[in-house]
C-alpha positions in Angstrom: 0.0 0.1 0.0 1.4 3.2 -0.9 1.1 6.3 1.0 -0.4 9.1 -0.9 0.2 12.8 -0.3 -2.7 15.1 0.1 -3.6 17.1 -3.0 -1.6 20.3 -3.4 -4.7 22.3 -3.8 -6.1 21.5 -0.4 -2.9 22.0 1.3 -2.4 25.5 -0.2 -6.0 26.3 0.8 -5.2 25.4 4.5 -1.9 27.4 4.3 -3.8 30.7 2.9 -6.3 30.2 5.6 -3.6 30.0 8.3 -1.9 33.1 6.9 -5.1 35.2 6.9 -5.9 34.3 10.4 -2.3 35.3 11.5 -2.7 38.6 9.6 -5.9 39.5 11.1 -4.5 38.6 14.7 -1.4 40.8 13.9 -3.7 43.7 13.0 -5.7 43.3 16.2 -2.6 43.2 18.3 -1.3 46.4 16.5 -4.7 48.2 17.0 -4.7 47.3 20.8 -1.1 48.4 21.2 -1.9 51.9 19.6 -5.0 52.4 21.7 -2.9 51.4 24.9 -0.2 53.7 24.1 -2.7 56.6 23.6 -4.9 55.8 26.6 -2.9 54.3 29.4 -5.1 52.8 32.1 -8.0 54.5 30.3 -7.1 58.0 32.0 -5.8 60.0 29.0 -7.6 63.3 28.9 -8.1 64.8 25.6 -5.8 67.6 24.5 -8.6 70.2 24.6 -9.6 69.2 28.3 -5.6 69.3 29.3 -5.4 72.8 27.7 -8.7 74.0 29.4 -7.4 72.8 32.8 -4.0 74.3 32.5 -5.4 77.7 31.2 -7.9 78.1 33.9 -5.4 77.6 36.7 -3.3 80.5 38.2 -1.0 78.7 40.5 2.8 78.7 39.9 2.7 75.0 39.3 0.3 75.1 36.6 2.6 77.3 34.3 5.2 74.5 34.6 2.3 71.9 33.9 1.2 74.0 30.9 4.7 73.8 29.5 4.8 70.0 29.9 1.2 69.5 28.5 2.0 71.7 25.4 5.3 69.6 24.8 3.1 66.4 25.2 0.5 67.7 22.8 3.5 68.4 20.3 5.6 65.3 20.8 4.0 62.2 19.6 6.3 60.0 21.6 5.1 61.8 24.9 1.4 61.8 23.9 0.6 58.5 25.8 2.4 59.8 28.9 1.0 63.4 29.3 -2.1 62.4 31.4 -0.2 60.3 33.8 2.9 62.6 34.0 1.2 65.9 34.2 -1.6 66.3 36.8 -3.1 69.9 36.8 -4.7 71.0 40.1 -8.1 72.4 40.0 -8.4 76.0 39.6 -7.9 77.7 43.0 -9.5 81.0 44.2 -7.5 84.2 43.9 -4.7 84.1 46.6 -4.2 87.7 48.1 -0.9 88.7 49.5 0.1 87.7 53.1 1.4 89.6 55.9 3.4 87.4 58.4 3.9 88.3 62.0 6.0 86.6 64.6 4.2 86.9 68.1 6.8 84.9 69.7 10.3 85.0 71.2 11.7 82.8 68.5 13.9 84.7 66.2 13.3 84.2 62.3 9.9 82.4 62.8 8.1 84.7 60.5 10.8 84.6 57.9 10.7 80.9 57.9 7.0 80.7 57.8 7.0 83.3 54.9 9.3 81.1 52.9 7.0 78.0 53.5 4.0 80.0 52.4 5.9 81.3 49.2 6.8 77.6 48.4 3.2 76.8 48.8 2.3 79.3 46.1 1.4 82.3 48.3 2.8 85.8 48.0 4.2 87.4 51.1 4.6 91.1 51.1 6.0 91.8 54.6 7.3 89.9 57.6 7.6 91.6 61.1 7.6 90.9 64.7 4.4 91.6 66.8 3.5 91.7 70.5 -0.2 91.0 71.5 -2.1 88.4 73.4 -3.1 86.1 70.5 -4.2 82.6 71.7 -3.1 80.5 68.8 -1.7 80.9 65.3 -4.4 82.4 63.2 -5.0 83.9 59.7 -6.9 87.1 59.9 -8.7 88.2 56.9 -10.0 91.7 55.9 -13.8 91.4 55.5 -13.8 94.4 53.0 -11.6 92.4 50.5 -13.7 90.0 48.2 -12.6 86.5 48.6 -10.2 87.1 51.4 -12.1 84.8 53.8 -12.2 82.1 51.3 -8.6 82.5 50.6 -7.6 82.4 54.4 -9.7 79.3 54.6 -7.7 77.7 51.8 -4.4 78.8 53.5 -5.4 77.1 56.7 -6.4 73.9 54.8 -3.0 73.9 53.1 -1.0 74.7 56.2 -2.7 73.1 59.3 -0.4 74.8 61.7 -2.6 77.8 61.3 -5.3 76.9 63.8 -8.0 79.6 63.3 -9.3 82.0 60.6 -10.8 85.1 62.0 -11.8 88.5 60.7 -9.0 91.0 61.3 -9.2 93.5 64.1 -7.9 97.0 64.4 -4.5 96.6 65.8 -3.3 94.5 62.9 -1.2 95.9 59.9 -3.1 96.5 56.7 -3.4 93.5 54.2 -6.0 91.2 52.9 -4.7 88.4 55.1 -2.4 88.7 58.2 -0.9 85.5 59.6 0.0 85.8 63.2 2.4 83.2 64.6 2.3 82.0 68.2 4.1 79.4 70.2 2.0 76.6 68.8 3.2 77.2 65.2 5.6 74.6 64.1 
């Protein structure tokens, strides 16, 4: 009994079918790879949303984020990384300038606190010593300045060493927000 080889036509048809299946699988893998690169973890925001978030924020970190976001939008290799690498904070209320007063015996406390506030994105216009019976570290806001109370509340949330937010009283120097540091400030 002789062994007969399968017909050439049937073998070619099977090889063609197998080649087509491999080509389809290859295309699907390529599509999935492109989608995954453009949308890592499903968190990529559209370029329009990134621009809107960057342009509405006024904090110093947003201008750095704006440069990164713009670079990502123009650089196709960074496009898949921009949403994960650039996190734009939500818009914050206007931050009026601060006056920082040291109501303790510790030398340089107000200057150190002023540096901390500046690193947190706040503007400090003056630093001085102060002597009064202040119970605890407080941010005193000027009620006649629109948004000053909300900004003082934001300052307290950002820096929990500020124990209270209160309306200003007459003995304080002028300013939308005056921070008076006491012995409880650390």
